[in-house]
C-alpha positions, 0 to 999 in steps of 0.5 A: 217642750212641743219641738221635745214631744214631736221628737219623741213621737218621731222618734217612736215612729221610726224605731226598729221595734215600731217599724217592725210591729207595722210589718208583722201586722201587715204581713199577717193581715195580708195573708189572712185576707189572701187566705180569704180570697182563696177559701172564697165567699161560700166557705166564708161569707162576707158578713163574718170577714170583719169579725175574723180580721178583728180576731185575727189582729188580736192574735197577730198583735199577741204574736208580734209582742213575742217576736219583738221581744228580743228586738226591745231587749237589743235596743234597749242594751245597745250603747248610744255610741254605736247607734249611729255608727256605719257598721251598725247599720250594715250589720242591722240591715243585713240582720233585718233583711234576713228577719224579713226573708224569714217572716215571708218564707213562713207566711208563704208556707202558711199558704201552701199549708192551708191549700194542703189541710185548710188549717193554721200551723198545727200538730202535723206542721210539728211532725214535719218539722221532725221529719225534715227529709221526707218533707223537704224532698215533698216541697221540692217534688211539688212546687217551684222552690227555686222560683218561690225562693227567689221572689222571697228574696227579691221581696225581703231585700226591697222590703227591708231597704224601705225599711231602712229608709223609713228608719233613717228619717229619724236622727239616732236617738240617745236613750236614757236609763230610764227608757232602757228600763221601760223597753226592758219591761215592756219586753217582758211585760207585754208578752207575757200578759198578752199570751197569759191572756189569748188562748186558741178558744178565743179562734173559736165562735161563728160555727165555722171551722174555716172562719175560726181557723182564719181567725188565729195567727199560724205561729200561735196556733203552731205553740198551741199545738206543741202543748198540746200534742200530748193531751191528758184526757183525765187533766183536760176532758170531761171524765167519768167515775171508772164504774160507771165507765165500766157499767156504760161500756158493758151496756155497749156490748164491749167485751174486752177481757183484760184478764185473759192470758195470751197463752190461751190464743195459742196455734190452731182455730176456733172451732166455730163455723165461719161467721155470716158472709162467709162460705169457708173460713180463709187461712190467711189475710193481706189487709191494704190501708191506701193512703188517702183513699177518701169515699168520694173518689171510689165509682161504688161509693158514687163518684163519677169520675171512673177513678177506681175501676179495679177496686169497684170491680173488687167491690161487685164481687165481694163485700163493700161496706157503705157506712165506714168512718175513720177515727182520725186524719193522718196516717197514724191514725189509721194505723192505730185503729187498724192494728190497735182497734181502740177510740183516738187518744187526743194528742199524739197517736199511740203509734208516736208515743213511748212505752207502745210495745207489746200492745193488744194489737191484731198482729199480737194477738195472731201471731200467739195463735201461730200466725206469721205477721208482717207490716209492709211500707212503701217508704221509709219505716222510720217516718212516724215511727212505723218501724219501731211500733211495728216491730215492737208488736210482733209484726216483721217489719219490711220497708223501702230499704228491703226493696232491691233497687233493681225491682224499683221502676219509680220512687218519691220522696214518699216511696216506692211506686204502689206497684213496686211495694206490691210486687214486694209483697206478692215476693215475700208472701210466696217465700212464706206461703211455703211454710205451714203457717198462715200469714197476716200482712198489713200493707200500707201504700204512698202513692196517693200523696203530693207530690202525685208522682207515678210511672208513666205508661200505667194510666191515661192521666200523665204524672204528675196528675194531681189526687185524681191521677195518684187516686187512678195510679193506686187502683191500678196497682191494686189491680195488678196485685190481685192479678198477680195474687191469683196466680199464687197457690196461696190466693184461693186461701186468703182474705184481702181488705181494702180500707183508706187510713184516712181521707184525703181532706178534713177541711169543711165548715164545722171542725168535724165534718163528718162526710170527710171522715167517710172511707171506702172498706172492701172485702174480696175473697172469692170462694170464701167470702159471699158478695153484698153490700154491708149497710150498717155504719162502723167504725175503723176500730171495728175492722180488727175483731172483725178480721180475728172472728173472719179467720176463725181465731180467738181474742176479738174480745180483747178490742174496744171495736166489735165484730160487725160479722157476729154482734148484730145486736151492737149499737151503730157508732163511729169516732172521728177526731182531730188530735184534741176534738173527739167526736161520737156519732150515733143515732145521727148526733155528733157529740164532740169532747174539747179541752177545758171539759167542753161538749158540742152535740150536732144534729147530721142529716143522714143523706148530706152529713151536714152538722146543725148545733144541737142540744146535747144528749146526756146518755150519748155523752156519757158513751162517749165519754166512756169509750174516750176516757177508757182509751187514754187510762188503758193505754196510760196504765198499762191496760193495752199491753197484750195480757201475757206481757202484763202478767210477765212484767209484774 
């Protein structure tokens, strides 16, 4: 009897499912310790490590139950006569080696993802699975892929060989019908039970975003992101009655007029005098959204690294905005804010969603007032649905495919060098300037992005120069663009706006680290715009109605933002978010709306922008809900569509 029990225990310990379970737990545990060591004890103090490892072990076990389910089914269905067969042993060894290699590759991918984003796999990783050409190209240009794959391959062979040796220490067992049934029940019941109990919210609890993220498991967070990629605000977040939402927004000075017919926005400028800061109303507008340009990189915002001499000169001679905050962490969020002027909706950005045609965008409003509107991009505009979104909203799209090859002095997987992009912009605007119609051009750059490569000989940092080199090259291209534009007749009538789409990194101890959402905003138009510094806090969504007003056009009251050129009484507030946490910053307090109708609040130190937990302010909570609820429901109901098209659709 004792011998029989020992034999069963031996078979269990040396079985394929148990061996794989040990490997999975060891691999994920090692990865977690490596990420903790890489992040450092400053960000995650040593006293937090035991809880991080304990929580992580729980999530690793949950994921292992799902990954091992096919293995348990395989063991249950395998005929006894095949178990000791040589052919089966070779096939199982090959399958095991491939599986181990895939798991090791996943661990390496998670580590590189953490280096870039300081997050477990999330909705960004989901997007990367869609745009494989750009992502694989980026990886190949950024990392020694051949060497990494070779190491993974060797490690997989050695690991799987060791596992096979371990499993052969026990003789092949013949499974009874009861044992097979038990394996099948375990294959179904274990993952179903554990997955129903586990949730990403269990990662939280330390008031430290680094610790919370490292408590998770990448595959688990990736699956959670897939489920939450498009969150229904009304289902997952705290809400208010519609009448309360309208009253609250009206009290905040939001003048959106959905009943305004677009026909009223015909050609011709508003008769009002130029707004403050302007000596003369500019005719044309060039809006440049610079990839990943954190305010901390820019000299006029306090940097001492001398990376942005050209942008600093424009800031000195133009109008610089001291406190500007991006709405999100991705380019599509920046494009959403700079075209729609709406608070970010939870889940995927509107740029990526179906039903996003003929919305009340900056291009749509200006096009109906006689402007030729453009969207220029240095990469392939199918990425992130940019071409489809902008072309469906009355922008003429000009992307990488429209730039003659002989004009491209350098390119990488993300796009042409910024100077090639700007050269094409100047050429296209030269053609446009021959007509009597004013123009609006939205330009999206790409060079300030990993792999941080650019043409040689432009700056004093050789390519690839890391983030610093990419920032300095982007600044070089901006300077060249302005110098080229100054030789054109249309320059004197044009307002140039330079703003980041988002920051380079949003990693911090809080989920929404305010200082990592601060971006530069510089407006430049000699002879039209007075130089100075605008001190009040503004949101990225305020730029759209402000530019409408700067051009002397109508329609600024169609947006959620307010014009900082005329609405002096508007409250200072900003919106910052990731794909599920929605932040509302006002009066040095950050109110955060989360799924499952949870709410958090933080006091923000005005000097350091660091956050400390605080009591929830009911008034600020209602304001946050009113903004975010209205933005989400208006898109779903069609109220974000341009009024002219809403009428035509009825």
